[in-house]
C-alpha positions in Angstrom: 10.4 29.9 -2.0 10.6 33.7 -2.2 14.1 35.2 -2.9 15.5 37.6 0.0 14.9 41.2 -0.3 18.0 42.8 -1.3 18.7 46.8 -0.2 17.3 49.2 -2.6 19.4 50.7 -5.1 18.9 54.5 -5.2 21.1 55.0 -8.1 19.1 53.1 -10.4 15.9 55.3 -10.0 14.4 57.4 -12.6 14.0 61.0 -12.6 10.4 60.7 -12.0 10.7 58.0 -9.3 13.4 60.4 -7.3 10.8 62.9 -7.0 8.3 61.0 -5.7 11.0 59.6 -3.3 12.2 63.3 -2.2 8.1 64.1 -1.4 8.3 60.7 0.7 11.1 62.0 2.9 10.0 65.3 3.1 6.8 64.4 4.5 7.7 61.4 5.8 4.4 59.6 4.5 2.3 60.3 0.9 -0.9 59.3 -0.6 -1.1 59.3 -4.6 -3.6 62.8 -3.9 -0.3 64.5 -2.0 2.0 63.2 -4.8 0.1 65.0 -7.5 -0.7 68.1 -5.6 2.7 68.5 -4.7 5.3 67.1 -7.3 7.5 69.6 -9.5 6.4 68.3 -12.7 2.7 67.6 -13.6 1.2 64.3 -12.8 -2.1 62.7 -13.1 -3.6 61.1 -10.1 -3.4 57.1 -11.6 0.3 58.2 -12.5 0.9 59.4 -9.1 -0.7 55.7 -7.9 1.5 54.2 -10.3 4.8 55.2 -9.3 4.3 54.8 -5.9 2.9 51.1 -6.5 6.7 50.5 -8.4 8.5 51.7 -5.8 6.8 49.5 -3.2 7.4 46.8 -5.7 11.0 47.9 -6.1 11.3 47.9 -2.1 11.9 51.5 -1.4 8.4 52.4 0.2 5.9 50.7 2.3 2.2 50.8 2.2 -0.4 51.3 4.8 -4.0 51.3 4.4 -5.9 53.7 6.2 -9.9 53.5 5.4 -10.0 54.2 1.7 -6.7 55.6 1.5 -3.3 54.1 1.1 -0.2 55.8 2.4 3.3 55.2 1.4 6.7 56.0 3.9 10.1 54.9 3.2 11.8 51.6 4.1 15.1 53.5 4.4 15.8 56.6 6.3 16.7 60.2 5.3 20.4 59.8 6.0 20.6 56.8 4.6 19.1 57.9 1.5 21.4 61.0 1.6 24.5 59.2 2.2 23.9 57.1 -0.9 23.5 60.2 -3.0 26.3 62.2 -1.3 28.3 59.1 -2.4 27.0 58.9 -5.9 27.8 62.6 -6.4 31.1 62.3 -5.3 31.9 59.8 -7.8 30.4 61.5 -10.5 31.4 65.2 -9.9 34.5 65.3 -7.6 36.8 62.1 -8.8 35.3 60.0 -6.3 36.5 62.6 -3.6 34.6 63.7 -0.4 37.1 66.0 0.7 36.8 68.0 -2.9 33.2 67.8 -2.8 32.7 69.2 1.0 35.7 71.6 0.3 34.2 72.9 -2.9 30.7 73.4 -0.9 32.0 75.1 2.2 34.5 77.5 -0.6 31.1 78.2 -2.6 28.3 78.1 0.0 30.1 78.6 3.5 29.1 82.2 3.7 25.3 80.9 4.0 26.6 78.9 7.1 26.2 80.1 10.8 28.9 79.9 13.3 27.1 77.4 14.9 27.2 74.9 11.8 30.7 75.9 10.9 31.8 75.0 14.4 30.0 71.9 14.1 32.0 71.2 10.9 35.3 72.0 12.8 34.1 69.8 15.6 33.9 66.6 12.9 37.0 67.4 11.7 38.9 67.4 15.0 37.1 64.5 16.1 38.3 62.3 12.7 41.6 63.8 13.1 41.7 62.4 16.8 40.7 59.1 15.9 43.5 58.8 13.6 45.9 59.4 16.1 
């Protein structure tokens, strides 16, 4: 009897596997050729195929054959992956504190946010405050 597939664990990906996953999330789906051409650090076509297969076996990607090409897309949506990576960053760099992580970002990068983005963040904080009342 096959064991049930557990949720993919993004924290245990290698650097190269994360690079491939970033491309997948950026483009929605990729072929080995696209990975070979667009990945930041050079990789051969067969290396790209190997990493895509590994990520499929680990449960991160699903594969679809169209014609003589294989296309891979993420099993989890981008928001889920982003949240997992944020939680890891908060744990690793901000003593597990989302508040400290977000505050650091806003203090250092706030000038790059436009008024609409800042208003949205302010509304989220206000809504969270109201939910606690």
